[in-house]
C-alpha beads as a LAMMPS data file, in Angstrom:
LAMMPS data file: protein, C-alpha beads

254 atoms
253 bonds

1 atom types
1 bond types

-500.0 500.0 xlo xhi
-500.0 500.0 ylo yhi
-500.0 500.0 zlo zhi

Masses

1 110.0

Atoms # bond

1 1 1 56.354 -155.075 56.944
2 1 1 58.029 -156.248 53.729
3 1 1 54.554 -157.104 52.336
4 1 1 53.593 -153.465 52.907
5 1 1 56.569 -152.042 50.999
6 1 1 56.080 -154.529 48.179
7 1 1 52.535 -153.173 47.692
8 1 1 53.813 -149.592 47.399
9 1 1 54.545 -148.838 43.747
10 1 1 55.765 -145.713 41.952
11 1 1 52.700 -145.122 39.795
12 1 1 49.895 -147.369 41.044
13 1 1 49.194 -148.744 37.557
14 1 1 48.385 -152.290 36.484
15 1 1 52.055 -152.938 35.682
16 1 1 54.056 -155.068 38.127
17 1 1 56.160 -153.295 40.739
18 1 1 59.328 -154.266 38.874
19 1 1 58.008 -152.791 35.631
20 1 1 56.971 -149.578 37.375
21 1 1 60.357 -149.254 39.107
22 1 1 62.085 -149.712 35.748
23 1 1 59.815 -147.069 34.179
24 1 1 60.454 -144.647 37.053
25 1 1 64.233 -144.908 36.931
26 1 1 64.286 -144.628 33.133
27 1 1 62.329 -141.400 33.603
28 1 1 64.556 -139.840 36.267
29 1 1 67.922 -141.189 35.046
30 1 1 69.183 -137.887 33.528
31 1 1 68.591 -136.003 36.804
32 1 1 69.251 -138.857 39.242
33 1 1 72.805 -138.003 40.314
34 1 1 72.104 -134.303 40.748
35 1 1 68.933 -135.077 42.703
36 1 1 70.826 -137.458 45.009
37 1 1 73.422 -134.800 45.803
38 1 1 70.705 -132.196 46.397
39 1 1 68.541 -134.423 48.623
40 1 1 71.383 -135.590 50.844
41 1 1 73.517 -132.412 50.671
42 1 1 76.309 -134.638 49.357
43 1 1 76.366 -136.904 52.436
44 1 1 75.498 -139.924 50.266
45 1 1 79.170 -139.958 49.189
46 1 1 80.240 -140.468 52.814
47 1 1 77.694 -143.260 53.258
48 1 1 79.098 -145.095 50.233
49 1 1 82.666 -144.684 51.445
50 1 1 81.783 -146.173 54.843
51 1 1 80.152 -149.174 53.198
52 1 1 83.054 -149.665 50.791
53 1 1 85.519 -149.600 53.671
54 1 1 83.618 -152.505 55.245
55 1 1 83.658 -154.484 51.997
56 1 1 87.340 -153.725 51.343
57 1 1 88.345 -155.438 54.592
58 1 1 87.319 -158.770 53.060
59 1 1 89.654 -158.231 50.043
60 1 1 87.146 -159.406 47.397
61 1 1 88.292 -160.091 43.841
62 1 1 84.828 -160.265 42.234
63 1 1 81.970 -158.043 43.402
64 1 1 78.354 -157.891 42.250
65 1 1 76.626 -154.525 42.705
66 1 1 72.854 -155.075 42.588
67 1 1 70.588 -152.133 41.702
68 1 1 73.753 -150.395 40.535
69 1 1 71.853 -147.449 39.038
70 1 1 74.281 -144.935 37.547
71 1 1 77.248 -146.821 38.981
72 1 1 78.200 -144.576 41.919
73 1 1 78.848 -147.460 44.308
74 1 1 80.600 -149.544 41.642
75 1 1 82.958 -146.646 40.915
76 1 1 83.674 -146.103 44.615
77 1 1 84.427 -149.812 45.028
78 1 1 86.778 -149.846 42.043
79 1 1 88.739 -146.862 43.334
80 1 1 89.044 -148.260 46.861
81 1 1 89.854 -151.889 45.932
82 1 1 92.312 -151.692 43.026
83 1 1 92.455 -155.402 42.155
84 1 1 88.727 -156.202 42.107
85 1 1 86.418 -156.716 39.145
86 1 1 82.876 -155.381 39.505
87 1 1 79.672 -156.347 37.740
88 1 1 76.739 -153.989 38.193
89 1 1 73.160 -154.978 37.395
90 1 1 70.002 -152.877 37.240
91 1 1 66.480 -153.056 35.814
92 1 1 66.757 -149.636 34.176
93 1 1 68.535 -149.286 30.845
94 1 1 68.353 -145.512 31.289
95 1 1 70.324 -145.636 34.531
96 1 1 72.817 -148.090 33.054
97 1 1 73.415 -145.787 30.065
98 1 1 74.331 -142.925 32.423
99 1 1 76.527 -145.278 34.450
100 1 1 78.433 -146.501 31.390
101 1 1 79.275 -142.931 30.436
102 1 1 80.648 -142.271 33.926
103 1 1 82.703 -145.477 33.892
104 1 1 84.119 -144.606 30.461
105 1 1 85.029 -141.113 31.667
106 1 1 86.731 -142.624 34.744
107 1 1 88.784 -144.990 32.571
108 1 1 87.454 -148.073 34.388
109 1 1 85.735 -149.998 31.582
110 1 1 88.257 -152.820 32.026
111 1 1 87.148 -153.376 35.626
112 1 1 83.460 -152.429 35.772
113 1 1 80.759 -154.018 33.623
114 1 1 77.117 -152.974 33.742
115 1 1 74.212 -155.027 32.451
116 1 1 70.435 -155.138 32.687
117 1 1 69.135 -157.843 35.019
118 1 1 66.368 -158.532 37.502
119 1 1 67.517 -158.977 41.106
120 1 1 64.967 -161.774 41.494
121 1 1 66.592 -163.805 38.694
122 1 1 70.281 -162.931 38.564
123 1 1 72.018 -164.371 35.451
124 1 1 74.998 -165.767 37.376
125 1 1 76.281 -169.079 38.685
126 1 1 75.931 -170.153 42.298
127 1 1 78.785 -168.925 44.545
128 1 1 80.198 -166.726 41.745
129 1 1 81.059 -163.555 43.681
130 1 1 83.245 -162.828 46.706
131 1 1 81.016 -159.950 47.842
132 1 1 77.732 -158.319 46.922
133 1 1 76.575 -154.758 47.455
134 1 1 73.267 -152.958 46.967
135 1 1 72.652 -149.268 47.612
136 1 1 69.130 -147.878 48.040
137 1 1 67.649 -150.764 46.084
138 1 1 66.135 -153.274 48.506
139 1 1 62.991 -151.192 49.135
140 1 1 62.339 -151.321 45.365
141 1 1 62.404 -155.138 45.220
142 1 1 59.089 -156.678 44.178
143 1 1 59.796 -159.503 46.656
144 1 1 62.390 -158.680 49.325
145 1 1 62.841 -162.198 50.802
146 1 1 63.220 -163.677 47.309
147 1 1 65.686 -160.936 46.343
148 1 1 67.812 -161.565 49.440
149 1 1 67.825 -165.314 48.773
150 1 1 68.886 -164.744 45.176
151 1 1 71.687 -162.472 46.368
152 1 1 72.774 -165.170 48.806
153 1 1 72.822 -167.741 46.006
154 1 1 75.420 -165.924 43.912
155 1 1 77.845 -165.127 46.778
156 1 1 80.456 -167.723 47.696
157 1 1 80.243 -169.279 51.190
158 1 1 81.939 -166.882 53.598
159 1 1 81.404 -163.949 51.233
160 1 1 79.972 -160.627 52.409
161 1 1 76.762 -158.803 51.574
162 1 1 76.618 -155.061 52.257
163 1 1 73.330 -153.201 51.925
164 1 1 72.957 -149.419 52.139
165 1 1 69.344 -148.384 52.624
166 1 1 67.516 -145.223 53.583
167 1 1 65.728 -145.465 56.926
168 1 1 63.506 -143.585 59.340
169 1 1 65.133 -141.984 62.412
170 1 1 63.901 -143.234 65.783
171 1 1 64.969 -140.127 67.719
172 1 1 61.710 -138.315 68.660
173 1 1 63.379 -134.921 68.217
174 1 1 64.751 -135.687 64.746
175 1 1 61.771 -137.665 63.438
176 1 1 59.276 -134.794 62.815
177 1 1 61.893 -132.710 60.995
178 1 1 62.852 -135.748 58.906
179 1 1 59.203 -136.367 57.996
180 1 1 58.736 -132.721 56.999
181 1 1 61.834 -132.915 54.813
182 1 1 60.983 -136.228 53.118
183 1 1 57.246 -135.560 52.733
184 1 1 57.459 -131.885 51.821
185 1 1 60.818 -130.678 50.567
186 1 1 61.993 -133.761 48.640
187 1 1 58.822 -134.010 46.494
188 1 1 59.144 -130.278 45.785
189 1 1 62.774 -130.746 44.691
190 1 1 61.668 -133.677 42.567
191 1 1 59.092 -131.580 40.736
192 1 1 61.649 -128.848 40.106
193 1 1 64.566 -131.037 39.026
194 1 1 63.345 -134.352 37.613
195 1 1 59.796 -133.421 36.468
196 1 1 58.614 -136.864 37.677
197 1 1 56.501 -135.841 40.662
198 1 1 55.422 -139.351 41.629
199 1 1 58.996 -140.698 41.850
200 1 1 59.782 -138.459 44.804
201 1 1 56.530 -139.043 46.657
202 1 1 57.092 -142.793 46.242
203 1 1 60.530 -142.335 47.841
204 1 1 59.404 -141.402 51.395
205 1 1 56.524 -143.889 51.241
206 1 1 58.875 -146.754 50.415
207 1 1 61.431 -145.671 53.038
208 1 1 58.812 -145.694 55.790
209 1 1 57.504 -149.113 54.757
210 1 1 60.748 -151.031 54.154
211 1 1 61.879 -153.433 56.914
212 1 1 64.455 -151.651 59.063
213 1 1 67.123 -152.478 61.630
214 1 1 66.366 -155.791 63.412
215 1 1 63.549 -156.618 60.979
216 1 1 65.912 -156.366 58.020
217 1 1 68.473 -158.508 59.849
218 1 1 65.853 -161.222 60.385
219 1 1 65.067 -161.282 56.669
220 1 1 68.775 -161.516 55.871
221 1 1 69.195 -164.407 58.288
222 1 1 66.182 -166.210 56.802
223 1 1 67.849 -165.807 53.383
224 1 1 70.983 -167.611 54.602
225 1 1 73.207 -164.852 55.975
226 1 1 74.867 -164.999 59.385
227 1 1 76.928 -162.576 61.492
228 1 1 74.423 -159.911 60.515
229 1 1 74.728 -156.377 61.839
230 1 1 73.445 -152.883 61.127
231 1 1 75.008 -149.462 61.515
232 1 1 72.830 -146.317 61.528
233 1 1 74.316 -143.218 59.889
234 1 1 73.469 -139.497 60.098
235 1 1 70.860 -139.671 62.887
236 1 1 69.483 -142.884 61.398
237 1 1 68.394 -141.541 58.006
238 1 1 70.601 -144.190 56.385
239 1 1 71.548 -147.661 57.607
240 1 1 74.262 -150.070 56.487
241 1 1 73.454 -153.772 56.866
242 1 1 76.121 -156.467 56.600
243 1 1 76.118 -160.238 56.672
244 1 1 78.158 -163.274 55.706
245 1 1 76.901 -166.129 53.567
246 1 1 76.732 -169.064 55.920
247 1 1 79.167 -171.768 54.754
248 1 1 77.490 -175.039 53.851
249 1 1 77.857 -177.749 56.431
250 1 1 79.804 -180.721 55.098
251 1 1 77.659 -183.779 54.524
252 1 1 78.710 -186.587 56.844
253 1 1 79.374 -189.965 55.328
254 1 1 76.863 -192.656 56.181

Bonds

1 1 1 2
2 1 2 3
3 1 3 4
4 1 4 5
5 1 5 6
6 1 6 7
7 1 7 8
8 1 8 9
9 1 9 10
10 1 10 11
11 1 11 12
12 1 12 13
13 1 13 14
14 1 14 15
15 1 15 16
16 1 16 17
17 1 17 18
18 1 18 19
19 1 19 20
20 1 20 21
21 1 21 22
22 1 22 23
23 1 23 24
24 1 24 25
25 1 25 26
26 1 26 27
27 1 27 28
28 1 28 29
29 1 29 30
30 1 30 31
31 1 31 32
32 1 32 33
33 1 33 34
34 1 34 35
35 1 35 36
36 1 36 37
37 1 37 38
38 1 38 39
39 1 39 40
40 1 40 41
41 1 41 42
42 1 42 43
43 1 43 44
44 1 44 45
45 1 45 46
46 1 46 47
47 1 47 48
48 1 48 49
49 1 49 50
50 1 50 51
51 1 51 52
52 1 52 53
53 1 53 54
54 1 54 55
55 1 55 56
56 1 56 57
57 1 57 58
58 1 58 59
59 1 59 60
60 1 60 61
61 1 61 62
62 1 62 63
63 1 63 64
64 1 64 65
65 1 65 66
66 1 66 67
67 1 67 68
68 1 68 69
69 1 69 70
70 1 70 71
71 1 71 72
72 1 72 73
73 1 73 74
74 1 74 75
75 1 75 76
76 1 76 77
77 1 77 78
78 1 78 79
79 1 79 80
80 1 80 81
81 1 81 82
82 1 82 83
83 1 83 84
84 1 84 85
85 1 85 86
86 1 86 87
87 1 87 88
88 1 88 89
89 1 89 90
90 1 90 91
91 1 91 92
92 1 92 93
93 1 93 94
94 1 94 95
95 1 95 96
96 1 96 97
97 1 97 98
98 1 98 99
99 1 99 100
100 1 100 101
101 1 101 102
102 1 102 103
103 1 103 104
104 1 104 105
105 1 105 106
106 1 106 107
107 1 107 108
108 1 108 109
109 1 109 110
110 1 110 111
111 1 111 112
112 1 112 113
113 1 113 114
114 1 114 115
115 1 115 116
116 1 116 117
117 1 117 118
118 1 118 119
119 1 119 120
120 1 120 121
121 1 121 122
122 1 122 123
123 1 123 124
124 1 124 125
125 1 125 126
126 1 126 127
127 1 127 128
128 1 128 129
129 1 129 130
130 1 130 131
131 1 131 132
132 1 132 133
133 1 133 134
134 1 134 135
135 1 135 136
136 1 136 137
137 1 137 138
138 1 138 139
139 1 139 140
140 1 140 141
141 1 141 142
142 1 142 143
143 1 143 144
144 1 144 145
145 1 145 146
146 1 146 147
147 1 147 148
148 1 148 149
149 1 149 150
150 1 150 151
151 1 151 152
152 1 152 153
153 1 153 154
154 1 154 155
155 1 155 156
156 1 156 157
157 1 157 158
158 1 158 159
159 1 159 160
160 1 160 161
161 1 161 162
162 1 162 163
163 1 163 164
164 1 164 165
165 1 165 166
166 1 166 167
167 1 167 168
168 1 168 169
169 1 169 170
170 1 170 171
171 1 171 172
172 1 172 173
173 1 173 174
174 1 174 175
175 1 175 176
176 1 176 177
177 1 177 178
178 1 178 179
179 1 179 180
180 1 180 181
181 1 181 182
182 1 182 183
183 1 183 184
184 1 184 185
185 1 185 186
186 1 186 187
187 1 187 188
188 1 188 189
189 1 189 190
190 1 190 191
191 1 191 192
192 1 192 193
193 1 193 194
194 1 194 195
195 1 195 196
196 1 196 197
197 1 197 198
198 1 198 199
199 1 199 200
200 1 200 201
201 1 201 202
202 1 202 203
203 1 203 204
204 1 204 205
205 1 205 206
206 1 206 207
207 1 207 208
208 1 208 209
209 1 209 210
210 1 210 211
211 1 211 212
212 1 212 213
213 1 213 214
214 1 214 215
215 1 215 216
216 1 216 217
217 1 217 218
218 1 218 219
219 1 219 220
220 1 220 221
221 1 221 222
222 1 222 223
223 1 223 224
224 1 224 225
225 1 225 226
226 1 226 227
227 1 227 228
228 1 228 229
229 1 229 230
230 1 230 231
231 1 231 232
232 1 232 233
233 1 233 234
234 1 234 235
235 1 235 236
236 1 236 237
237 1 237 238
238 1 238 239
239 1 239 240
240 1 240 241
241 1 241 242
242 1 242 243
243 1 243 244
244 1 244 245
245 1 245 246
246 1 246 247
247 1 247 248
248 1 248 249
249 1 249 250
250 1 250 251
251 1 251 252
252 1 252 253
253 1 253 254
């Protein structure tokens, strides 16, 4: 299933998926936050708070927020965990520019740093962070298994990964209404608000194709995470995935 989502690209051009994702988010960056609130009726704030509460229980001091976008999750983390330092990375300079303005306005430039980076080649040392978060970004990875392994590399042994990702409801009553909303109303909102029509038809396509629930957990486990779990939210339209970086086994003396 991850091969399917990796083939789905925003524009279907000859550019790589990563380049197209960067182009798409640069295009929609000015309207991104407003569009998120409109699409989810503001419930995305509750989803972030639930995820942050899970991360906060581990009392991390250094957190990496992958696919940080305009910094919403980084800001929520900083407000909920007063002593932590957060680094946010994203492909899109346009999204980062919006995020930096929000962080400056919030007075949190001393605790949150944003920089451009590719999730498949993170510019950090092994075991550098106590926790890692990613919100709505995994389905945009050009190579999901490689991205998960790279995320695992930069977390310390015993550290937590927390992934928020949009998902497809399994309830047969909810599912047709969800499909109507994502396939019909969201693209219409996208045309009205962001002017990038393809970005919001790519959205439901990538949601439907991304590995979900047990399939995502298997990929996380293959990447080196243990104690994996998922929690569906709001009838299953969003799912939080968590895992712990498996501590290395000590090498026995020969």
